[in-house]
C-alpha positions as CSV (number, residue, x, y, z in Angstrom):
1,X,-9.9,-185.5,-272.5
2,X,-13.2,-186.7,-271.3
3,X,-16.4,-184.7,-272.0
4,X,-16.8,-183.5,-268.4
5,X,-13.4,-181.9,-268.3
6,X,-13.8,-180.5,-271.8
7,X,-17.2,-178.8,-270.9
8,X,-15.6,-177.4,-267.7
9,X,-13.1,-175.6,-269.8
10,X,-15.2,-174.5,-272.8
11,X,-18.4,-173.3,-271.2
12,X,-16.7,-170.4,-269.2
13,X,-14.8,-169.5,-272.4
14,X,-18.1,-169.2,-274.4
15,X,-19.5,-167.0,-271.7
16,X,-16.5,-164.7,-271.7
17,X,-16.1,-164.7,-275.5
18,X,-19.6,-165.0,-277.1
19,X,-19.7,-165.8,-280.8
20,X,-19.7,-162.7,-283.1
21,X,-22.8,-161.9,-284.9
22,X,-22.0,-161.7,-288.6
23,X,-18.4,-162.4,-287.8
24,X,-17.3,-158.7,-287.3
25,X,-16.7,-156.5,-284.3
26,X,-18.6,-153.2,-284.7
27,X,-16.3,-150.2,-285.0
28,X,-16.7,-147.4,-282.5
29,X,-18.2,-144.2,-283.8
30,X,-15.7,-141.4,-284.6
31,X,-16.0,-138.7,-282.0
32,X,-16.0,-134.9,-282.5
33,X,-15.9,-132.3,-279.8
34,X,-16.9,-128.7,-280.5
35,X,-15.6,-126.0,-278.2
36,X,-17.0,-122.4,-278.3
37,X,-14.7,-119.8,-276.9
38,X,-15.3,-116.4,-275.4
39,X,-18.6,-116.9,-273.7
40,X,-19.3,-114.0,-271.2
41,X,-17.6,-111.6,-273.6
42,X,-20.8,-110.4,-275.2
43,X,-21.7,-107.8,-277.9
44,X,-25.1,-106.7,-279.2
45,X,-24.6,-108.4,-282.5
46,X,-23.6,-111.8,-281.0
47,X,-25.7,-114.9,-281.5
48,X,-27.7,-115.0,-278.3
49,X,-26.4,-117.3,-275.6
50,X,-29.8,-118.8,-275.4
51,X,-29.6,-120.0,-279.0
52,X,-26.4,-121.9,-278.3
53,X,-27.6,-123.3,-275.1
54,X,-30.7,-124.7,-276.8
55,X,-28.8,-126.9,-279.3
56,X,-29.5,-130.6,-278.7
57,X,-26.0,-132.0,-279.2
58,X,-23.1,-131.6,-276.7
59,X,-21.2,-128.3,-276.8
60,X,-18.3,-127.3,-274.5
61,X,-18.6,-123.6,-273.5
62,X,-15.3,-121.9,-272.7
63,X,-16.3,-119.0,-270.4
64,X,-14.1,-115.9,-269.8
65,X,-13.4,-115.2,-266.1
66,X,-14.6,-112.0,-264.4
67,X,-12.0,-109.5,-265.3
68,X,-13.6,-106.1,-265.2
69,X,-10.4,-104.1,-265.6
70,X,-10.6,-104.9,-269.3
71,X,-14.3,-105.3,-269.5
72,X,-14.0,-109.1,-270.0
73,X,-16.3,-111.6,-268.5
74,X,-18.9,-109.2,-267.2
75,X,-21.6,-111.9,-266.9
76,X,-19.3,-114.8,-266.1
77,X,-21.2,-116.3,-263.2
78,X,-24.6,-116.2,-264.9
79,X,-23.2,-117.5,-268.2
80,X,-21.4,-120.4,-266.6
81,X,-24.4,-121.3,-264.4
82,X,-26.8,-121.3,-267.4
83,X,-24.5,-123.3,-269.6
84,X,-24.3,-126.1,-267.0
85,X,-28.0,-126.0,-266.3
86,X,-28.8,-126.6,-270.0
87,X,-26.8,-129.8,-269.9
88,X,-23.6,-128.5,-271.7
89,X,-20.0,-128.6,-270.5
90,X,-18.4,-125.5,-269.0
91,X,-14.7,-124.8,-268.9
92,X,-12.6,-121.8,-267.9
93,X,-11.4,-119.8,-270.8
94,X,-8.2,-118.5,-269.2
95,X,-6.3,-115.4,-270.5
96,X,-2.6,-115.0,-269.9
97,X,-1.1,-112.3,-272.2
98,X,-2.0,-109.7,-273.4
99,X,-4.7,-109.4,-270.8
100,X,-2.4,-110.0,-267.8
101,X,0.7,-107.9,-268.0
102,X,3.3,-110.7,-267.7
103,X,7.1,-110.5,-267.7
104,X,7.6,-114.0,-269.1
105,X,11.4,-114.4,-268.6
106,X,12.6,-117.2,-270.8
107,X,14.5,-119.4,-268.4
108,X,13.0,-118.8,-265.0
109,X,9.6,-118.2,-263.4
110,X,8.7,-114.7,-262.5
111,X,7.2,-114.5,-259.0
112,X,5.1,-111.6,-260.2
113,X,3.7,-113.6,-263.1
114,X,2.8,-116.5,-260.9
115,X,1.0,-114.2,-258.4
116,X,-1.0,-112.7,-261.3
117,X,-2.0,-116.1,-262.7
118,X,-2.7,-117.6,-259.3
119,X,-5.0,-114.7,-258.4
120,X,-7.0,-114.9,-261.6
121,X,-7.3,-118.7,-261.5
122,X,-8.7,-118.6,-257.9
123,X,-11.3,-116.0,-259.0
124,X,-12.2,-118.1,-262.1
125,X,-12.8,-121.2,-260.1
126,X,-14.7,-119.3,-257.5
127,X,-17.1,-117.9,-260.2
128,X,-17.3,-121.1,-262.2
129,X,-17.5,-123.8,-259.5
130,X,-18.9,-126.4,-262.0
131,X,-16.1,-126.0,-264.6
132,X,-14.8,-129.3,-265.9
133,X,-11.6,-128.0,-267.4
134,X,-9.5,-125.1,-268.6
135,X,-8.3,-123.8,-272.0
136,X,-6.2,-120.8,-272.9
137,X,-7.6,-117.6,-274.3
138,X,-5.2,-116.3,-276.9
139,X,-1.9,-116.2,-274.9
140,X,0.5,-116.5,-277.9
141,X,3.6,-115.7,-275.7
142,X,2.6,-117.4,-272.4
143,X,1.8,-120.8,-273.9
144,X,5.4,-120.9,-275.3
145,X,6.9,-120.1,-271.9
146,X,7.9,-123.3,-270.2
147,X,8.5,-121.9,-266.7
148,X,5.1,-120.3,-266.5
149,X,3.2,-123.2,-268.1
150,X,4.9,-125.7,-265.7
151,X,3.9,-123.6,-262.7
152,X,0.4,-123.0,-263.9
153,X,-0.3,-126.7,-264.4
154,X,0.9,-127.4,-260.9
155,X,-1.7,-124.9,-259.7
156,X,-4.5,-126.9,-261.2
157,X,-3.3,-130.3,-260.0
158,X,-5.7,-132.2,-257.8
159,X,-8.7,-130.1,-258.8
160,X,-10.2,-132.7,-261.1
161,X,-9.8,-130.5,-264.2
162,X,-8.5,-131.3,-267.6
163,X,-6.5,-129.0,-269.8
164,X,-7.3,-128.1,-273.4
165,X,-4.4,-126.6,-275.3
166,X,-6.1,-124.2,-277.7
167,X,-2.9,-124.3,-279.7
168,X,-3.0,-120.7,-280.8
169,X,0.8,-120.9,-281.3
170,X,2.4,-123.9,-283.1
171,X,5.2,-123.5,-280.5
172,X,2.8,-124.0,-277.5
173,X,4.2,-126.1,-274.7
174,X,1.0,-125.9,-272.6
175,X,-0.3,-129.3,-273.5
176,X,3.2,-130.9,-272.8
177,X,3.4,-129.1,-269.5
178,X,-0.1,-130.3,-268.5
179,X,0.8,-133.9,-269.3
180,X,4.0,-133.7,-267.3
181,X,1.9,-132.5,-264.4
182,X,-0.3,-135.6,-264.7
183,X,-3.4,-133.8,-266.0
184,X,-5.7,-135.1,-268.6
185,X,-5.0,-133.3,-271.9
186,X,-6.6,-132.7,-275.3
187,X,-5.1,-130.4,-278.0
188,X,-7.1,-128.3,-280.5
189,X,-6.6,-129.2,-284.2
190,X,-8.5,-126.6,-286.2
191,X,-10.5,-123.3,-285.8
192,X,-13.9,-122.7,-287.3
193,X,-13.0,-119.1,-288.1
194,X,-9.8,-117.6,-289.4
195,X,-9.1,-114.0,-290.3
196,X,-10.6,-112.5,-292.4
197,X,-13.2,-115.3,-292.6
198,X,-14.8,-114.8,-289.3
199,X,-18.5,-114.7,-289.8
200,X,-18.4,-117.1,-292.8
201,X,-20.6,-120.2,-293.0
202,X,-19.0,-121.7,-296.2
203,X,-15.5,-121.5,-294.6
204,X,-16.9,-123.1,-291.4
205,X,-18.5,-125.9,-293.4
206,X,-15.1,-126.6,-295.1
207,X,-13.4,-126.8,-291.7
208,X,-16.0,-129.2,-290.4
209,X,-15.4,-131.4,-293.4
210,X,-11.7,-131.5,-292.4
211,X,-12.7,-132.2,-288.8
212,X,-14.9,-135.1,-289.9
213,X,-12.1,-136.5,-292.0
214,X,-9.6,-136.4,-289.1
215,X,-12.1,-138.0,-286.8
216,X,-12.8,-140.8,-289.2
217,X,-9.0,-141.4,-289.6
218,X,-7.9,-141.0,-286.0
219,X,-11.1,-141.9,-284.1
220,X,-11.7,-138.4,-282.7
221,X,-11.1,-134.7,-283.4
222,X,-11.6,-131.4,-281.6
223,X,-12.4,-128.0,-283.1
224,X,-12.7,-124.6,-281.6
225,X,-15.1,-121.8,-282.7
226,X,-16.5,-118.6,-281.2
227,X,-20.0,-117.9,-280.0
228,X,-20.2,-114.5,-281.7
229,X,-20.9,-115.4,-285.3
230,X,-24.2,-116.2,-287.0
231,X,-22.2,-117.9,-289.8
232,X,-20.7,-120.3,-287.2
233,X,-24.1,-121.0,-285.6
234,X,-25.8,-121.6,-289.0
235,X,-22.9,-123.9,-290.1
236,X,-23.0,-126.1,-287.0
237,X,-26.8,-126.3,-286.7
238,X,-26.8,-127.5,-290.3
239,X,-23.9,-129.8,-290.4
240,X,-23.9,-131.5,-287.0
241,X,-27.2,-133.4,-287.6
242,X,-26.0,-134.5,-291.0
243,X,-22.7,-135.8,-289.5
244,X,-24.6,-137.5,-286.7
245,X,-26.7,-139.3,-289.3
246,X,-23.5,-140.4,-291.0
247,X,-22.4,-142.1,-287.7
248,X,-20.3,-139.4,-286.0
249,X,-20.7,-139.1,-282.2
250,X,-20.6,-135.5,-280.9
251,X,-19.1,-135.4,-277.3
252,X,-17.8,-132.9,-274.7
253,X,-14.1,-132.0,-274.9
254,X,-13.6,-133.9,-271.6
255,X,-14.4,-137.2,-273.3
256,X,-11.3,-136.7,-275.6
257,X,-9.0,-135.6,-272.8
258,X,-6.5,-138.4,-271.9
């Protein structure tokens, strides 16, 4: 092979495959997404929304829809708007049972159930036009019901939304139904609070250590907490900067949805 032909082959290859510095490809940072549920369901003793919205790392706010019959989501519109304006991610925190009175037959879809869910979904998306995704609020029975989950995921097809299976039941089929509908999906792995350890900073710190270990092992991890608790707030505002300094990348839940 003459030199001219050799250079014609090698030079483009060197451009496409530059030599490695130090001989190693840098590993991507492990990613952690923190989702905070139940925004817009507010009590006097809550950590103020403004405190959560002021944090400097990405948080995904799951906002309850307007549902005045049960006094849920009374400030949905304002909460969702402010969450987005402060640079965080907003998703719809969608309740099925027990807040909607659903029939949930095992082997077929109830027309009444679909009408209830469809109505609340339309209202939710109307009140939270900037929502990036949807996760389930409680819904221990509905997320196990294949007919309803399949129908619900079809309702959100084509809307540019991802689905986060909060995985409140180990038998949840919500994530599976979302994938079958062609949606981007992420599944929750751990909760920052667990009864009776709700407002408990030490427990939250232990969970975050587990989250970090999973992210280091698998490349990413998602965890769900609730915006009510001072212990959760103090835990996260303490541990997140430390984990960032250790090389973890905190991201919105949408970045983990595939």
